[in-house]
N, C-alpha and C positions, 0 to 999 in steps of 0.2 A: 682688645685684651692684649698688652705684650708682656711676654717671659723671657725669662735668662735660665737656663742651664748649665749646672757645673756638675760637670761629670767626675770624681775622685776615684782612685782603685783601678780593680782587677776589671777583668773582661765581662764578668758578669752585670758590675756596672756599666760599662760601653754597650753590652747588648739590651741593657732595661734603658739606657738611656736614648740607642736608635727608636726603639717601640715608644716611648716618652713622646719624643722629638715629631716622630708622624701623628701621633693621635694628635696632639695640639695644633700641628700645622694645620692638620685637615678639619679640626675643628674650629679655625679661624681666629687663632692667636696667633701672635707674629712672633716673633725669635730676635733680639736686642741686646745690645749692650748691658749690662747688671745696672748700670744709674740710670738708664730710660725706661729700668723694666716695672710694672705693676706685682708680678708676681719671680719669685726667685726659688728654684726648684735645684734641690741639691742632692745627689747619692753619693753616699759618703760613703768613706773608709775609715773604720775605726781600727784597723789593726794596726796602724800606729800612733801613737800621742801627737805628733808632730803635724797629721791631718788632722786629727781632731784640735787642734791648737788655731789652727789655718782656718777654720768654720766658726770657731769663737770671733776671732778677728774680724771675721766676716760679715757676723752679724752686727756687732757694734756699728758699721758702719750703715746696715740695711734694716735699721730698726723702721722703717717708715713703710716696707714694703710687708705683700703675703709672703711666709716664707714655711716651704716644704722641706721636710729632709727625710728621704728614706735609704736604702743601702744596708749596710752593715753598722748598726747603733747598738751598744751596750744599754743596758737599762738605765744607769748612774747617766751617762750621756744624754740619753732622751730625757731623762728628768731637768738636766741644765740646759739642754738645747730648746725647752719649751718653756724655762723661766725666762728665758731671752726673746720670746716672743714666737718662737718658730714652734709647726704645727709638725710632729714627726707619724708618718703614715707610709704603710705598708703599700708599694703600687700594685700588688692583687686587690687592692678594695679599692674597686673603681667608684664606688659610690661615696666615699669618704673624699677622695681626689675631685669628683665632678664637683659635690656639694662643697667643698673647702672653694674651689679656684672659680665656681659659679655658673660651669659648665650645663646647659639646660640640657642637652639631649644626654642621658647620662647611658643610654643603650646605646646609641651609636658610638659615643667614648668609648666603652669597654670593648667594643666588638675593633673598632680600631686600636686601641691598647694589645689586643692580643695579635690585629694582623701584621703587624710593621710591613714596614717597603725600602728597605736597602739593597745595594747592589754583592753587600756579604750579608751573612745572616749568622747565630748565636744560636745555638740548641743546649739550654742543661740538660745534660743525662741524670745530673743527681746533685743534689745540694748537701750544705754542711759537711762536717770532716769528722774523725775520731781519730787524728795521730797528736791534738794537741802539743804542738811545738811551743815550748815555753814563753818564746816571745810574741806567738798569734794569740788573737782573741777571735780568730773565726767560732772555733765552737762553741764559743759562748754566746755569740751575735745569730748562726746561721743554724747551730745545734749540730746532731751526730748526722752519721751518713744517712742518706734517705735515695736509695735510685728511683729515677722515673719507671713506668711502663715498658718494656721492650716494644709492645705493637701502638704505643701512641707517641714513642721517639721515630718511629719508623713510618709512620702518618703523618707528622709537621715536616719528615725530611723531605719526602713526597711532593708534599704542597709546596715546598720552598724551592724544589727542582723545576716541579710544575711552572713558577712563579718566574723562570729562566735566573734565577738567582747563581752564580757560579762558582762561590767558596763560602764553605758551610764548614764553622767551629764547633767542636762538642766541647762542653763545659760543664766543669766538675773542680770541686777543689783536689781530687784525687782520682781521675777518671779511669784508672788502673783500677781501682776495688770496685767497677761498674760491678750491680747483682742482677742478672736477668731474675723478673719475677717467676717463682714456683711454678706458675702455671704453662710455662714456656717449656717446651718438648726439646732439649737439645742432644736430642738422640743418644750416638755414642762417643759424639766429642768429648775430648777431655780439652781442650782450651779453655785459656781462661774468659769468661762472659765478653768481658770490654774487647777480646778479639772477635768471637763470634759477632757481635753488633757492626765491630767494621765490618766485617766480609759481608753482612747481611745489606750494609749501606753503600758500597761499594758495588754490590751485585743491582742497584737502582740503574734501570736505563736514563740517560742522559749525560751531556757533558757539564761536569763539577769535580772540583777538589774538596776532599774532607781536612781538615786539621784538629787537632784537640790539646786543650789545654787543662789542668795543668798535672803531671806526670810524680808518683813520687818513688823513688830510688829504691824504695825496700819492698815493691810492690811491681816494678818492671821486669815483666819475664818474656823470655827466648821466643815464645810463640806472639807476644805484642809485638817485639821485635821484627820478627819472620814476617809477622802478618803486613806490617808498615811496610817494610822493605819490597814484597812481591807484589800488592795489588796497586792498578795503575792509577785507580781515583784517589789515593790516600797521599798526601804532601810527603816529599821525603825528609822531613825535620823532626826530630821530638825534644820537647824542651824538658829537660833532666836537670831540675833544681839543686844546686852542691850549697850553696849556703854559707859552710867552708871548708878550707882545706885541710883543717886540723880535726884528730878526731879528738881530743880532749874540749872544742868548741861543739864539734857535733852533740858530743854527749849532754852539755850543757842545756843545748838549745832540743831535747829531747829529738833528735834524728836517729832513727834505729837505723842506721847502715854506717861502715866505715869508708874510711878515702879508699882503702883496698879495693872494695869490694864495690863503691861509685865505680875506680877507674875500671875494673872489670866491664860492667857494663857500657862504659863508653868506649871501650876497644871495641865490643860484638857490633855495638850500633853505628863505628869506623867501619869495619869490615862490612858491614852492607852498605855503606856509601849513602850514609843518612849525616845529614847535618845536625850539629847540637846547640842548642841555646841553653842559657842556664840564669837563676838566680843567685845571688850572693848578698850577703849582710857583713857588712865592713864594722870594727867597733863594738860587737858583742863585749858584754863584759868578761873582762879574763883573757879576753884579745891580746897576747904579746905580739910583739916583732916577728918572733918565731913562727908564732902560731899563722900570723897573716903570712910572710912570706912562704910557708905552706900552702896556701891559697893560692900566691903567684906561682908556686910550681906547676899546681893542676893547670891551672891558665893555659902554662908553656906546651905541657903534656897534651892536652885537649882539644887546644886550637878552637874553640867556641867561636859560631859565626855571630852571635851576638849575645851580650851577656846585661840583666836589670841586674845593677849596683843599687843596694840601699844602705844606707847609714843607718846602723841601730839607733831605734828611738825607743825609750821605756815605755810600756802600755799598760796604767793600773788595770789590774784583774788579772795578767798574767801570770805565770810561775818566775818569769824572768826578772818581773820588777824589784822581786825581795830581793835581787842582785846590784840595785843600784845602775848607775850609769857614770862608772869611772873614768871612763877615756872622753877626753877632752872631743869636741865638736872639730875642732880645727885638725886632730891627729886623724878622725875621720876622714876629713874632707881629703887629706893628702893620702890616704889609704886609697879611697875612691878615686883621685885621680890617678893612683897608677895603673890598676885597675883598669880603668877606662881608656888608658891609654893602650894597655896591651890591647883591648879587642880593635881601637885603632888602626893599630898597626896590622 
C-alpha cells in the first residue's frame, strides 16, 4: 500500500508527522507522490483560511483516494471535509486509523506510532492555549491550556536521550505558562515552572541540545531568560513573536503587551547574547502604512536571526473575522517582501 503525507502548519504537526511516517513505513507502507498514493494523510492547520482553502482545492483532485485529515480542524471544517469524502481522525486514536487504512496489526502500529524515530525529536509539554489572539483559531481547535505531568516529560526526555537523539524541542502554544502538577514539590524555589523544567532536563546526563517554542512576550520572565543563558545544554535562541510593531494593531490582535515592553524583553535577550527569532503578520485589518513602518523599525532595532512573516488571512470563527479583509493581497505581498528583505540583509 502506498501513502502520501502532507504536513501543514506548526511544529506540533511536524512532530506528529515524524511519528506517523515512522509508523507507516515500519508497517510496510511506501511513501510516494500524491498522484501515486492509495492513501492521502493531511496534518491540517486551520489557523489561517488560506491553509483550509488549499486543502479544499486538493480534495477535488484526490476524490479517488482514501483521505485522512488530522491536526487542527474546526468543527465546521470537519463537516465540510467529510462531505468531500475525507475522514477526520485524531492521531491518538490508533484503532480508527488502523481500521481506516487497513493495517492488520493494530497493537504493533500503535506502539510504532508512540515510539517515533528521528534524529531530532519533539516533546509536547502542554496543549491548548488561553490567549485567544483575535486572528487565531487554536483555542477553538485544541482547547484551553493543559500541562503534561512533569515526571512524564522527564521520562520521555530520558528515553529520547538514551536512543541517541541529540536535538530535542519542547512544544507548547505558550511554553512559558507551563504548570507543574500540584503533587510535585518545588521546595523553596520561586522560579517559574518552565524554568524549573528546563533546569531538570539540563541536568540529565548525555550529549544533547534543548530548544523550545513557542513563547509569549507577556509570560517571558527574567528567570526563564537567565536559565536559557546560563545552562549549557539549552540552545542560545528564543523565539519571541512580535506580530506587529504597532500598539494599535497589537491591541486589535488581543496581544496583551506593548511595543515598549517587547523591546525591553528583546534588550534583555541581547544582553545575554541570545539570538532572537520572531513571527509577524502583515496586512492585519486596520494596519496602515504608518503601522507597518513601525514594524520595520522594530526589525531594525532587534536584528532578528530569523522571522516567519505571514500575510493576514481572515479565519471564520475568530474574533478578527468580523473586521473583514480590507487590505489587498498585492499590498500584503509588498509588505511581506520588504520585511523579508530586511531579514535577508
